[in-house]
C-alpha positions in Angstrom: 0.0 0.0 0.0 1.2 3.5 -0.8 2.5 5.7 2.0 2.1 9.5 2.3 3.8 12.3 4.1 2.5 15.9 4.1 4.1 19.3 4.5 1.4 21.7 5.5 1.8 25.5 5.1 0.3 26.9 8.3 -0.4 30.6 9.0 3.1 31.1 10.5 4.9 29.5 7.6 7.2 31.4 5.3 4.7 31.1 2.5 1.0 30.5 2.5 0.8 28.8 -0.9 3.1 27.1 -3.3 3.0 25.8 -6.8 4.4 22.6 -8.3 7.0 24.6 -10.2 8.2 26.2 -7.0 8.6 22.8 -5.4 10.6 21.7 -8.4 12.8 24.8 -8.0 13.5 23.9 -4.4 14.5 20.3 -5.4 16.8 21.7 -8.1 18.3 23.9 -5.4 18.7 20.9 -3.1 20.4 19.0 -6.0 22.7 22.0 -6.7 23.9 22.4 -3.1 24.6 18.7 -2.7 26.7 18.8 -5.9 28.6 21.7 -4.4 29.2 19.8 -1.2 30.5 16.9 -3.3 32.9 19.2 -5.2 34.3 20.5 -1.9 35.1 17.0 -0.6 36.1 15.7 -4.0 33.4 13.1 -4.3 30.4 12.7 -6.6 27.9 13.3 -3.8 25.3 14.9 -6.0 24.4 11.6 -7.7 24.1 9.9 -4.4 22.1 12.7 -2.7 19.7 13.1 -5.5 19.6 9.9 -7.6 16.4 10.9 -9.5 15.1 12.6 -12.6 12.2 14.9 -12.3 9.4 13.8 -14.7 5.9 15.0 -15.3 2.9 13.4 -17.1 0.4 15.4 -19.0 -2.5 14.5 -16.7 -0.5 15.7 -13.7 0.6 19.1 -15.2 0.4 21.7 -12.5 -0.8 19.3 -9.8 1.9 16.6 -9.4 5.1 15.2 -10.7 7.4 12.3 -9.8 11.0 11.6 -9.2 12.1 8.5 -11.1 15.5 6.7 -10.6 17.4 4.3 -12.8 19.5 3.3 -9.9 18.7 -0.2 -8.6 18.4 1.0 -5.0 15.6 3.5 -5.8 12.4 3.5 -7.8 10.1 6.5 -7.6 8.6 9.3 -5.4 5.4 11.2 -6.3 5.1 14.8 -5.2 1.9 16.9 -5.5 0.5 20.2 -4.3 -3.1 20.6 -3.1 -5.3 22.5 -0.7 -7.6 21.5 2.2 -10.2 23.3 4.2 -9.2 23.8 7.9 -11.4 25.0 10.8 -9.4 27.0 13.3 -9.8 26.9 17.1 -12.0 30.1 17.0 -14.3 28.4 14.4 -13.2 30.3 11.3 -12.6 28.3 8.2 -9.6 28.8 6.0 -7.9 27.1 3.1 -4.5 25.6 3.7 -2.0 24.5 1.1 0.0 21.3 1.5 2.6 19.3 -0.4 2.0 15.5 -0.5 4.9 13.1 -0.9 3.8 9.6 -1.8 5.7 6.4 -2.0 4.1 3.9 -4.4 3.9 0.2 -3.5 7.1 -0.5 -5.6 9.2 2.0 -3.7 12.3 0.7 -1.9 13.7 1.5 1.6 16.1 3.8 -0.2 13.1 5.8 -1.6 11.7 6.2 1.9 15.0 7.5 3.2 15.3 10.0 0.4 11.7 11.0 0.7 12.2 11.7 4.4 15.3 13.8 3.6 13.4 15.8 0.9 10.4 16.3 3.2 12.6 17.7 6.0 14.4 19.9 3.6 11.2 21.3 2.1 9.5 21.7 5.5 12.6 23.6 6.8 12.8 25.9 3.8 9.1 26.7 3.9 8.8 26.7 7.7 6.0 24.2 7.5 4.4 21.4 9.6 5.7 18.0 8.5 3.5 15.0 8.9 5.9 12.1 8.4 5.2 8.6 7.0 5.1 7.2 10.5 2.4 9.8 11.4 4.7 11.8 13.7 4.7 15.5 13.3 7.7 17.9 13.1 7.3 21.6 13.5 9.6 23.8 11.4 7.7 27.1 11.9 8.0 29.6 14.8 5.7 28.5 17.5 4.0 30.9 19.9 
């Protein structure tokens, strides 16, 4: 069965909404900084840190994309952006944007490890609320 993790953009997050293209840009940034780290230590760390190609199908344009790997230790990770309706403590209703990271049934343990890394990176950059695959929650936003 597929597993899901969510990065929710709460009111105190750095951004209140995000697009699929902005998520891709953040992943390209992640790939870029890991390649630079590899250059500094004289090792091809970029290929190990991000062993995926970003691909998008026509039916998912603007809503989701996936990371596909040709490496035998990895398979795929699906990433999408959507919104949900949330009722606050005071009873007001608001719309909240979230990023969903899905591991399909064929995913490997390597995919799960990389997905956790990417989720933590995205949540930290966006100062979001990360709901991990094991249903635990990590808070990366300033709490009151």
